[in-house]
TORTIDREN-835499 format. One record per atom (N, C-alpha, C, O): atom name; residue in one letter; x, y, z. Coordinates in Angstrom, 3 decimals. Example, Ala and Ser with C-alpha at 12.3 -4.5 7.8 and 13.67 -1.06 7.14 Angstrom:
// residues 2
N  A  13.190  -5.690  7.800
CA  A  12.300  -4.500  7.800
C  A  13.200  -3.300  7.800
O  A  14.236  -3.319  8.465
N  S  12.850  -2.250  7.080
CA  S  13.670  -1.060  7.140
C  S  12.900  0.030  7.870
O  S  13.409  1.138  8.039
//
This chain:
// residues 111
N  X  85.489  172.313  -114.395
CA  X  86.194  173.132  -115.348
C  X  87.432  173.710  -114.682
O  X  87.374  174.117  -113.521
N  X  88.528  173.750  -115.382
CA  X  89.787  174.255  -114.836
C  X  90.097  175.617  -115.416
O  X  89.906  175.864  -116.607
N  X  90.575  176.492  -114.559
CA  X  91.018  177.806  -114.972
C  X  92.472  177.961  -114.583
O  X  92.834  177.729  -113.430
N  X  93.290  178.343  -115.507
CA  X  94.706  178.533  -115.238
C  X  95.003  180.021  -115.250
O  X  94.461  180.777  -116.057
N  X  95.870  180.422  -114.341
CA  X  96.190  181.833  -114.226
C  X  97.680  182.042  -114.334
O  X  98.469  181.115  -114.147
N  X  98.055  183.258  -114.635
CA  X  99.472  183.595  -114.689
C  X  99.910  184.096  -113.326
O  X  99.204  183.899  -112.337
N  X  101.069  184.743  -113.262
CA  X  101.592  185.210  -111.991
C  X  100.726  186.292  -111.350
O  X  100.665  186.376  -110.124
N  X  100.070  187.102  -112.135
CA  X  99.222  188.135  -111.567
C  X  97.824  187.575  -111.367
O  X  96.930  187.817  -112.178
N  X  97.638  186.835  -110.302
CA  X  96.414  186.095  -110.063
C  X  95.382  186.964  -109.365
O  X  95.255  186.938  -108.140
N  X  94.663  187.715  -110.138
CA  X  93.576  188.495  -109.591
C  X  92.237  187.855  -109.934
O  X  91.179  188.442  -109.705
N  X  92.294  186.662  -110.478
CA  X  91.122  185.937  -110.918
C  X  90.567  185.112  -109.760
O  X  91.311  184.369  -109.120
N  X  89.290  185.234  -109.489
CA  X  88.699  184.491  -108.380
C  X  87.603  183.557  -108.874
O  X  86.563  183.410  -108.232
N  X  87.846  182.932  -110.015
CA  X  86.866  181.999  -110.561
C  X  86.912  180.679  -109.809
O  X  87.419  180.612  -108.690
N  X  86.388  179.643  -110.417
CA  X  86.268  178.332  -109.793
C  X  87.618  177.770  -109.374
O  X  88.645  178.161  -109.929
N  X  87.637  176.847  -108.390
CA  X  88.893  176.215  -107.975
C  X  89.554  175.506  -109.147
O  X  88.876  174.989  -110.035
N  X  90.856  175.485  -109.142
CA  X  91.570  174.866  -110.245
C  X  92.866  174.243  -109.763
O  X  93.278  174.426  -108.617
N  X  93.482  173.522  -110.640
CA  X  94.782  172.920  -110.388
C  X  95.643  173.201  -111.603
O  X  95.137  173.556  -112.668
N  X  96.927  173.042  -111.441
CA  X  97.835  173.328  -112.534
C  X  98.939  172.292  -112.541
O  X  99.135  171.574  -111.560
N  X  99.649  172.216  -113.630
CA  X  100.836  171.382  -113.667
C  X  101.985  172.173  -113.075
O  X  101.748  173.067  -112.263
N  X  103.187  171.887  -113.440
CA  X  104.338  172.511  -112.790
C  X  104.622  173.926  -113.255
O  X  105.578  174.536  -112.778
N  X  103.834  174.470  -114.163
CA  X  104.101  175.826  -114.617
C  X  102.996  176.757  -114.162
O  X  101.831  176.365  -114.093
N  X  103.355  177.963  -113.860
CA  X  102.384  178.973  -113.489
C  X  101.904  178.844  -112.062
O  X  102.503  178.130  -111.258
N  X  100.839  179.526  -111.751
CA  X  100.272  179.537  -110.420
C  X  98.881  178.929  -110.485
O  X  98.089  179.271  -111.363
N  X  98.590  178.047  -109.575
CA  X  97.268  177.458  -109.520
C  X  96.439  178.205  -108.486
O  X  96.950  178.629  -107.450
N  X  95.175  178.359  -108.777
CA  X  94.281  179.019  -107.834
C  X  93.364  177.949  -107.258
O  X  92.698  177.235  -108.008
N  X  93.325  177.835  -105.963
CA  X  92.423  176.902  -105.308
C  X  91.652  177.718  -104.288
O  X  92.083  177.881  -103.147
N  X  90.503  178.230  -104.717
CA  X  89.764  179.150  -103.871
C  X  90.551  180.446  -103.771
O  X  90.866  181.052  -104.795
N  X  90.871  180.879  -102.572
CA  X  91.666  182.087  -102.385
C  X  93.123  181.771  -102.136
O  X  93.956  182.677  -102.115
N  X  93.442  180.525  -101.951
CA  X  94.805  180.111  -101.645
C  X  95.591  179.916  -102.931
O  X  95.104  179.278  -103.864
N  X  96.801  180.460  -102.990
CA  X  97.651  180.296  -104.169
C  X  98.655  179.192  -103.911
O  X  99.293  179.153  -102.859
N  X  98.790  178.304  -104.865
CA  X  99.799  177.241  -104.800
C  X  100.852  177.532  -105.846
O  X  100.555  177.525  -107.040
N  X  102.063  177.785  -105.424
CA  X  103.151  178.033  -106.368
C  X  104.025  176.786  -106.400
O  X  104.537  176.342  -105.373
N  X  104.187  176.230  -107.602
CA  X  104.934  174.989  -107.706
C  X  106.368  175.221  -108.148
O  X  107.252  174.452  -107.771
N  X  106.622  176.244  -108.926
CA  X  107.983  176.487  -109.371
C  X  108.725  177.462  -108.474
O  X  109.903  177.263  -108.179
N  X  108.056  178.496  -108.045
CA  X  108.709  179.477  -107.191
C  X  108.483  179.106  -105.733
O  X  107.356  179.187  -105.244
N  X  109.521  178.706  -105.041
CA  X  109.354  178.345  -103.639
C  X  109.044  179.572  -102.789
O  X  109.430  180.690  -103.130
N  X  108.355  179.354  -101.696
CA  X  108.095  180.416  -100.741
C  X  109.157  180.364  -99.656
O  X  110.054  179.522  -99.701
N  X  109.062  181.248  -98.692
CA  X  110.039  181.244  -97.605
C  X  109.874  180.024  -96.708
O  X  110.767  179.710  -95.921
N  X  108.748  179.336  -96.817
CA  X  108.508  178.154  -96.003
C  X  108.904  176.857  -96.707
O  X  108.890  175.794  -96.087
N  X  109.251  176.929  -97.975
CA  X  109.617  175.734  -98.740
C  X  111.041  175.312  -98.409
O  X  111.939  176.145  -98.289
N  X  111.230  174.019  -98.266
CA  X  112.569  173.490  -98.092
C  X  113.200  173.430  -99.481
O  X  112.610  172.851  -100.394
N  X  114.387  174.016  -99.663
CA  X  114.974  174.113  -101.009
C  X  115.177  172.768  -101.697
O  X  115.097  172.682  -102.923
N  X  115.437  171.730  -100.931
CA  X  115.672  170.423  -101.542
C  X  114.385  169.731  -101.957
O  X  114.423  168.779  -102.737
N  X  113.260  170.185  -101.459
CA  X  111.997  169.523  -101.749
C  X  111.124  170.352  -102.684
O  X  109.911  170.443  -102.497
N  X  111.746  170.949  -103.681
CA  X  111.031  171.718  -104.694
C  X  111.330  171.149  -106.077
O  X  112.278  170.384  -106.254
N  X  110.526  171.525  -107.033
CA  X  110.701  171.073  -108.412
C  X  112.039  171.563  -108.965
O  X  112.762  170.817  -109.624
N  X  112.350  172.814  -108.688
CA  X  113.603  173.380  -109.207
C  X  114.803  172.707  -108.540
O  X  115.811  172.448  -109.198
N  X  114.704  172.423  -107.249
CA  X  115.798  171.751  -106.546
C  X  116.063  170.361  -107.090
O  X  117.214  169.990  -107.321
N  X  114.998  169.585  -107.296
CA  X  115.171  168.240  -107.851
C  X  115.646  168.302  -109.296
O  X  116.448  167.469  -109.717
N  X  115.164  169.272  -110.055
CA  X  115.621  169.421  -111.448
C  X  117.118  169.688  -111.488
O  X  117.810  169.210  -112.388
N  X  117.621  170.440  -110.528
CA  X  119.058  170.713  -110.454
C  X  119.843  169.436  -110.180
O  X  120.888  169.202  -110.786
N  X  119.340  168.616  -109.273
CA  X  120.004  167.350  -108.955
C  X  119.992  166.414  -110.159
O  X  121.008  165.802  -110.487
N  X  118.840  166.306  -110.814
CA  X  118.740  165.440  -111.995
C  X  119.631  165.931  -113.126
O  X  120.247  165.130  -113.829
N  X  119.700  167.230  -113.300
CA  X  120.546  167.801  -114.351
C  X  122.019  167.527  -114.077
O  X  122.783  167.256  -115.004
N  X  122.420  167.594  -112.815
CA  X  123.806  167.270  -112.463
C  X  124.153  165.825  -112.784
O  X  125.236  165.536  -113.293
N  X  123.226  164.916  -112.484
CA  X  123.451  163.502  -112.805
C  X  123.505  163.273  -114.303
O  X  124.319  162.486  -114.787
N  X  122.642  163.957  -115.037
CA  X  122.636  163.801  -116.487
C  X  123.875  164.397  -117.138
O  X  124.348  163.880  -118.150
N  X  124.404  165.470  -116.578
CA  X  125.628  166.059  -117.130
C  X  126.810  165.120  -116.957
O  X  127.681  165.051  -117.824
N  X  126.847  164.398  -115.846
CA  X  127.951  163.452  -115.600
C  X  127.880  162.268  -116.546
O  X  128.885  161.889  -117.147
N  X  126.697  161.679  -116.680
CA  X  126.570  160.428  -117.438
C  X  126.127  160.611  -118.882
O  X  126.318  159.717  -119.707
N  X  125.540  161.757  -119.195
CA  X  125.031  162.069  -120.525
C  X  123.784  161.272  -120.899
O  X  122.907  161.804  -121.579
N  X  123.679  160.019  -120.479
CA  X  122.536  159.159  -120.795
C  X  122.235  158.292  -119.579
O  X  123.099  157.542  -119.122
N  X  121.016  158.389  -119.053
CA  X  120.636  157.620  -117.866
C  X  119.268  157.008  -118.106
O  X  118.361  157.680  -118.599
N  X  119.116  155.745  -117.764
CA  X  117.836  155.061  -117.894
C  X  116.825  155.657  -116.927
O  X  117.189  156.241  -115.906
N  X  115.543  155.499  -117.266
CA  X  114.449  156.063  -116.478
C  X  114.503  155.595  -115.026
O  X  114.413  156.405  -114.104
N  X  114.650  154.295  -114.828
CA  X  114.663  153.745  -113.468
C  X  115.846  154.257  -112.653
O  X  115.708  154.519  -111.458
N  X  116.988  154.398  -113.280
CA  X  118.168  154.903  -112.579
C  X  117.995  156.376  -112.196
O  X  118.417  156.791  -111.117
N  X  117.380  157.156  -113.073
CA  X  117.153  158.565  -112.771
C  X  116.100  158.729  -111.667
O  X  116.205  159.628  -110.833
N  X  115.095  157.862  -111.669
CA  X  114.100  157.868  -110.597
C  X  114.747  157.482  -109.268
O  X  114.393  158.028  -108.223
N  X  115.686  156.549  -109.305
CA  X  116.408  156.157  -108.091
C  X  117.236  157.323  -107.551
O  X  117.339  157.494  -106.336
N  X  117.824  158.123  -108.433
CA  X  118.572  159.314  -108.009
C  X  117.638  160.284  -107.296
O  X  117.988  160.844  -106.257
N  X  116.450  160.479  -107.859
CA  X  115.468  161.389  -107.249
C  X  115.050  160.890  -105.870
O  X  114.964  161.676  -104.926
N  X  114.793  159.607  -105.750
CA  X  114.378  159.049  -104.461
C  X  115.504  159.094  -103.432
O  X  115.251  159.256  -102.238
N  X  116.729  158.952  -103.887
CA  X  117.875  158.932  -102.979
C  X  118.158  160.315  -102.385
O  X  118.449  160.436  -101.195
N  X  118.072  161.340  -103.209
CA  X  118.492  162.674  -102.784
C  X  117.385  163.522  -102.163
O  X  117.675  164.439  -101.395
N  X  116.122  163.235  -102.481
CA  X  115.021  164.075  -102.013
C  X  113.936  163.197  -101.410
O  X  113.498  162.225  -102.025
N  X  113.502  163.548  -100.197
CA  X  112.355  162.827  -99.650
C  X  111.123  163.276  -100.426
O  X  110.881  164.474  -100.568
N  X  110.359  162.339  -100.917
CA  X  109.243  162.652  -101.805
C  X  109.694  162.874  -103.229
O  X  108.985  163.502  -104.015
N  X  110.861  162.369  -103.571
CA  X  111.407  162.554  -104.906
C  X  110.587  161.904  -105.994
O  X  110.586  162.366  -107.135
N  X  109.879  160.824  -105.651
CA  X  109.054  160.167  -106.655
C  X  107.857  161.027  -107.045
O  X  107.355  160.914  -108.163
N  X  107.395  161.882  -106.141
CA  X  106.279  162.781  -106.447
C  X  106.746  163.955  -107.305
O  X  106.031  164.390  -108.208
N  X  107.928  164.461  -107.027
CA  X  108.456  165.613  -107.753
C  X  109.179  165.230  -109.041
O  X  109.570  166.105  -109.815
N  X  109.359  163.940  -109.276
CA  X  110.162  163.474  -110.400
C  X  109.615  163.938  -111.749
O  X  110.350  164.543  -112.530
N  X  108.357  163.671  -112.034
CA  X  107.793  164.046  -113.332
C  X  107.680  165.556  -113.516
O  X  107.993  166.040  -114.604
N  X  107.250  166.328  -112.518
CA  X  107.280  167.789  -112.719
C  X  108.687  168.323  -112.961
O  X  108.859  169.257  -113.744
N  X  109.702  167.748  -112.303
CA  X  111.077  168.189  -112.529
C  X  111.528  167.859  -113.949
O  X  112.201  168.666  -114.589
N  X  111.159  166.677  -114.444
CA  X  111.499  166.321  -115.826
C  X  110.763  167.216  -116.818
O  X  111.338  167.625  -117.827
N  X  109.507  167.519  -116.543
CA  X  108.759  168.441  -117.415
C  X  109.425  169.805  -117.456
O  X  109.486  170.438  -118.510
N  X  109.918  170.254  -116.328
CA  X  110.622  171.529  -116.264
C  X  111.887  171.487  -117.118
O  X  112.167  172.435  -117.851
N  X  112.652  170.402  -117.031
CA  X  113.866  170.268  -117.838
C  X  113.547  170.153  -119.329
O  X  114.275  170.691  -120.163
N  X  112.452  169.449  -119.668
CA  X  112.019  169.365  -121.067
C  X  111.654  170.739  -121.595
O  X  112.009  171.093  -122.719
N  X  110.942  171.517  -120.782
CA  X  110.507  172.841  -121.252
C  X  111.686  173.788  -121.454
O  X  111.601  174.720  -122.253
N  X  112.776  173.559  -120.744
CA  X  113.981  174.360  -120.944
C  X  114.839  173.839  -122.091
O  X  115.798  174.495  -122.498
N  X  114.499  172.660  -122.616
CA  X  115.241  172.078  -123.724
C  X  116.554  171.450  -123.306
O  X  117.472  171.348  -124.120
N  X  116.665  171.027  -122.055
CA  X  117.911  170.451  -121.550
C  X  117.933  168.931  -121.581
O  X  118.994  168.323  -121.435
N  X  116.772  168.311  -121.768
CA  X  116.667  166.853  -121.697
C  X  115.853  166.345  -122.874
O  X  114.856  166.955  -123.258
N  X  116.280  165.230  -123.441
CA  X  115.483  164.525  -124.450
C  X  115.278  163.097  -123.986
O  X  116.105  162.536  -123.266
N  X  114.166  162.517  -124.407
CA  X  113.836  161.147  -124.023
C  X  114.041  160.227  -125.210
O  X  113.557  160.508  -126.307
N  X  114.750  159.137  -125.002
CA  X  114.989  158.120  -126.039
C  X  114.087  156.930  -125.740
O  X  114.362  156.164  -124.816
N  X  113.026  156.765  -126.501
CA  X  112.029  155.735  -126.206
C  X  112.537  154.313  -126.454
O  X  112.102  153.376  -125.785
N  X  113.440  154.149  -127.399
CA  X  113.942  152.799  -127.692
C  X  114.739  152.222  -126.533
O  X  114.686  151.020  -126.274
N  X  115.470  153.070  -125.844
CA  X  116.285  152.605  -124.713
C  X  115.670  152.950  -123.368
O  X  116.212  152.569  -122.330
N  X  114.536  153.669  -123.363
CA  X  113.873  154.139  -122.143
C  X  114.854  154.900  -121.270
O  X  115.014  154.607  -120.084
N  X  115.511  155.885  -121.878
CA  X  116.547  156.646  -121.186
C  X  116.417  158.129  -121.508
O  X  115.821  158.520  -122.511
N  X  116.991  158.938  -120.630
CA  X  117.029  160.378  -120.812
C  X  118.449  160.789  -121.188
O  X  119.425  160.263  -120.655
N  X  118.542  161.738  -122.112
CA  X  119.833  162.214  -122.562
C  X  119.947  163.704  -122.299
O  X  119.008  164.458  -122.556
N  X  121.075  164.125  -121.796
CA  X  121.343  165.552  -121.602
C  X  121.603  166.164  -122.952
O  X  122.489  165.715  -123.680
N  X  120.839  167.191  -123.300
CA  X  120.982  167.798  -124.623
C  X  121.381  169.280  -124.551
O  X  121.320  169.979  -125.562
N  X  121.780  169.757  -123.391
CA  X  122.211  171.149  -123.235
C  X  123.667  171.320  -123.599
O  X  124.317  170.392  -124.080
N  X  124.167  172.507  -123.367
CA  X  125.574  172.798  -123.640
C  X  126.457  172.106  -122.608
O  X  126.050  171.900  -121.464
N  X  127.661  171.753  -123.021
CA  X  128.565  171.074  -122.102
C  X  129.261  172.105  -121.312
O  X  130.085  171.777  -120.459
//
């Protein structure tokens, strides 16, 4: 069973995992995926990769899935692991839409 917690994690229930939002509790250890700690390398975070992907999307307006994944792999070590959480973060902010017919992402934010 999974338990999800918010930022005020005073809950000590069973171990859990989370997606890219909120704080996951794994025993007593907190895993923060969106908010980097002082030990996190800025380029190897979800927010850092989302910034890089957003910059590429602003330039081209429309980028195929494979090309955007290549951008993630080129700029960030472990970019293929952070790719989907970064896209989920951009989707939740309403900055990216997915076009299934062309298998491409489109920048949908303000210019």
